[in-house]
C-alpha positions in Angstrom: 0.4 0.0 0.0 2.6 2.7 0.7 4.4 1.6 -2.4 1.2 2.3 -4.6 0.7 5.8 -2.7 4.8 6.6 -3.5 4.1 5.7 -6.5 0.8 8.0 -7.1 2.9 10.6 -5.2 5.6 10.4 -8.4 2.6 10.3 -11.2 0.7 13.1 -9.4 4.1 14.8 -10.2 4.4 14.3 -13.0 1.2 14.8 -14.4 1.6 18.6 -12.6 4.7 19.0 -14.8 2.9 18.3 -18.3 0.2 20.6 -17.2 2.8 23.7 -17.0 2.3 23.3 -21.0 -1.2 22.6 -21.8 -1.3 24.1 -25.2 1.8 20.9 -26.3 0.0 18.2 -24.4 -3.2 19.0 -26.5 -1.5 19.3 -29.4 0.5 16.4 -29.0 -2.5 14.8 -28.3 -4.6 15.7 -31.3 -0.8 14.6 -33.2 -1.5 11.2 -31.4 -4.9 11.2 -32.4 -4.4 12.2 -35.9 -1.9 9.7 -36.8 -3.2 6.7 -34.9 -7.2 7.2 -36.5 -5.0 7.3 -40.0 -3.4 3.8 -39.4 -6.7 2.5 -38.8 -7.9 4.1 -41.5 -5.6 2.2 -43.9 -7.0 -0.8 -42.2 -9.9 0.0 -42.9 -9.1 0.6 -46.8 -7.7 -2.8 -46.9 -10.6 -4.6 -45.2 -12.9 -2.5 -48.1 -11.2 -3.6 -50.9 -10.9 -7.2 -49.7 -14.0 -7.9 -47.8 -11.9 -10.1 -45.7 -8.2 -11.8 -44.7 -8.0 -15.2 -44.3 -11.7 -15.4 -43.1 -11.3 -12.6 -40.7 -13.7 -9.4 -41.3 -13.4 -6.0 -40.3 -14.8 -5.8 -37.1 -13.4 -8.9 -36.1 -10.0 -7.3 -36.9 -11.4 -4.4 -35.2 -11.2 -6.2 -31.9 -7.9 -6.7 -32.5 -6.7 -3.3 -33.6 -9.0 -1.8 -30.4 -7.3 -4.2 -27.5 -3.9 -4.3 -28.9 -3.7 -0.7 -29.4 -5.2 -0.1 -25.1 -3.1 -2.5 -24.0 0.0 -0.8 -25.6 -1.4 3.3 -24.7 -1.5 2.3 -21.1 1.6 0.9 -20.7 3.6 3.4 -22.6 1.9 5.6 -20.0 3.3 4.3 -17.4 6.1 2.8 -18.7 8.1 6.5 -20.0 10.7 6.1 -17.1 11.9 2.9 -18.6 11.6 3.6 -21.8 13.9 7.1 -21.8 16.3 4.7 -19.5 19.4 5.6 -21.9 18.8 9.2 -21.9 18.8 8.6 -18.1 22.0 6.9 -18.0 23.9 9.3 -20.3 22.2 12.3 -18.3 23.6 11.1 -15.1 20.0 10.8 -13.9 19.5 6.9 -12.9 22.6 7.8 -10.3 20.3 10.2 -8.4 17.5 7.1 -9.1 19.6 4.4 -7.5 20.8 7.2 -4.5 17.0 7.6 -3.4 15.8 5.1 -0.4 13.1 3.2 -3.1 13.2 0.4 -5.6 14.4 1.8 -9.4 11.1 -0.2 -10.6 8.8 2.6 -8.1 10.2 5.9 -9.4 10.4 4.6 -13.0 7.4 3.4 -13.4 5.7 6.8 -11.8 8.8 8.9 -13.8 6.6 10.1 -16.4 3.0 9.0 -16.5 3.3 10.1 -19.8 -1.1 12.0 -20.5 -0.1 12.3 -24.2 -0.7 8.8 -24.4 -4.9 9.1 -24.4 -4.8 9.8 -28.2 -3.9 6.5 -28.7 -5.9 4.9 -25.8 -9.0 7.3 -27.5 -9.0 5.8 -30.3 -8.0 1.9 -29.5 -11.1 2.5 -27.2 -13.4 4.1 -30.5 -12.1 0.9 -32.9 -12.7 -1.5 -30.0 -16.5 0.0 -29.6 -17.2 -0.2 -33.9 -15.9 -3.5 -33.8 -18.2 -4.7 -31.4 -20.9 -2.9 -32.8 -20.0 -4.1 -36.2 -20.0 -7.7 -34.7 -23.7 -7.2 -32.9 -21.9 -8.2 -29.7 -23.5 -9.4 -27.2 -22.1 -8.3 -23.6 -21.9 -10.8 -20.3 -20.1 -10.7 -16.9 -17.8 -13.5 -18.2 -16.4 -12.0 -21.5 -16.7 -8.1 -19.7 -13.6 -9.8 -17.3 -12.2 -11.5 -20.1 -11.3 -8.3 -22.1 -10.2 -6.7 -19.3 -8.4 -9.6 -18.4 -7.1 -9.5 -22.0 -5.9 -6.0 -21.9 -4.5 -6.2 -18.7 -2.4 -9.2 -19.9 -1.0 -6.6 -23.2 -0.1 -3.8 -20.6 2.0 -5.5 -18.6 3.5 -8.2 -21.7 4.4 -3.9 -23.4 5.5 -3.3 -20.2 8.1 -6.1 -19.9 9.5 -5.4 -23.5 9.7 -1.4 -22.5 11.8 -2.8 -18.8 13.9 -5.3 -21.3 15.0 -2.7 -23.3 15.9 -0.6 -20.6 18.0 -3.0 -19.6 20.0 -3.0 -22.1 20.2 -0.2 -22.4 23.2 -0.2 -19.5 24.9 -2.1 -21.3 24.4 -0.5 -25.0 23.6 3.0 -23.9 21.6 3.5 -26.7 18.0 2.3 -27.1 18.4 -1.0 -29.5 16.6 -0.8 -33.0 16.2 -4.9 -32.4 13.6 -4.0 -29.2 11.3 -0.7 -31.0 11.1 -4.0 -33.2 9.9 -5.8 -30.7 7.4 -3.0 -29.2 6.0 -1.2 -31.8 6.2 -4.4 -34.1 4.7 -5.9 -31.5 2.0 -3.6 -31.3 1.6 -3.7 -35.3 1.5 -7.1 -35.0 -1.0 -7.5 -32.8 -3.1 -5.8 -34.4 -4.3 -8.7 -36.4 -5.0 -12.6 -36.2 -2.1 -14.2 -35.8 -3.6 -17.1 -37.4 -3.0 -15.2 -40.7 0.9 -15.3 -40.4 3.3 -17.7 -41.5 4.3 -20.6 -38.7 7.2 -19.1 -37.5 5.9 -15.9 -37.2 2.8 -17.3 -34.6 5.4 -20.0 -32.8 7.7 -16.2 -32.1 4.5 -14.7 -31.6 3.1 -17.3 -29.4 5.6 -18.8 -27.2 9.0 -16.4 -26.9 7.0 -12.9 -26.7 3.7 -13.9 -25.8 1.2 -11.7 -27.8 -1.2 -14.2 -29.2 -1.3 -15.2 -25.8 -2.3 -11.6 -24.5 -4.4 -9.8 -27.4 -5.5 -13.9 -29.9 -6.6 -16.0 -27.9 -8.9 -14.2 -25.4 -10.8 -11.9 -28.4 -11.7 -16.0 -29.5 -13.2 -16.0 -26.6 -14.9 -13.0 -26.7 -16.6 -12.8 -30.7 -17.6 -16.2 -29.9 -14.7 -17.9 -32.4 -13.3 -21.2 -33.3 -9.4 -20.6 -34.0 -8.5 -21.8 -37.4 -5.3 -23.0 -35.7 -7.6 -25.8 -33.5 -6.1 -24.5 -30.0 -9.1 -25.5 -27.5 -11.7 -22.9 -27.0 -10.7 -22.3 -22.8 -7.6 -21.2 -23.4 -7.7 -17.2 -23.7 -8.9 -17.5 -20.2 -5.4 -18.5 -19.1 -3.4 -17.2 -21.5 -3.3 -13.6 -20.4 -1.1 -14.6 -17.8 1.6 -14.9 -20.2 1.9 -11.5 -20.2 2.2 -11.0 -16.1 4.9 -13.9 -15.9 7.4 -12.0 -19.1 6.4 -9.4 -16.8 7.7 -10.8 -14.2 11.0 -11.7 -16.2 11.9 -8.6 -17.8 11.6 -7.4 -14.0 14.3 -9.8 -13.0 16.4 -9.1 -15.9 16.5 -5.7 -14.9 17.8 -5.8 -11.8 20.5 -8.1 -13.0 21.5 -5.9 -15.8 21.9 -3.1 -12.4 24.6 -5.4 -11.4 26.8 -3.8 -14.3 25.9 -0.6 -14.3 28.8 2.4 -14.2 27.6 5.5 -13.0 27.9 8.5 -15.2 30.5 10.4 -12.9 33.2 6.6 -13.4 
């Protein structure tokens, strides 16, 4: 409980500093709305032209798109400190963080509570609602629970990817393009049903970076669709836990990486 209170204090301070430049904040959020909105317009055009992609309709794809976008946006909102780890190392700010009597994880999660990411969150929510309405979705308590469970799992997964990137930055200083590919590319991949991809690609994003576990399998339950790959219908009930396991592993890696950190002052 004390840790939650401290995190709230860090986040509140971050929000306060962002609100000092409201015009800049609003412009950044508007920019995200336009960019993310135009990206979905591209998806809409693709389905409008071909009707479906390997048996998946626009409504179904919109649910995948919306849920992964929400999870990714939420992870960006709370993981800004880890995302900026390379910069913190270069400027020596990480030294100050390490000297404080709080865990680095707690401080970095509250370092930059990024409200400008709400643009992606708004678009993702709108696309999800659109997709569910297209499918004439009949909600139930269980389906709403699995939806929230899946979004939480995807948020944990993307937080984990950003933490791994931060850990690698201790050795490389700069964020690796490979990790950017996994983080942002993973979000792009999750916008579509994983069954449309090749077998090696599906395997990687199911068992190595468990994107399918946190988005694909739960969505199958939500939209009442059988998996073309033949997985059990119940898979989506427990598979989002893979996102939290991935996050736990990422935090362990971060603590291991810190052992090799050398102060900016030598």
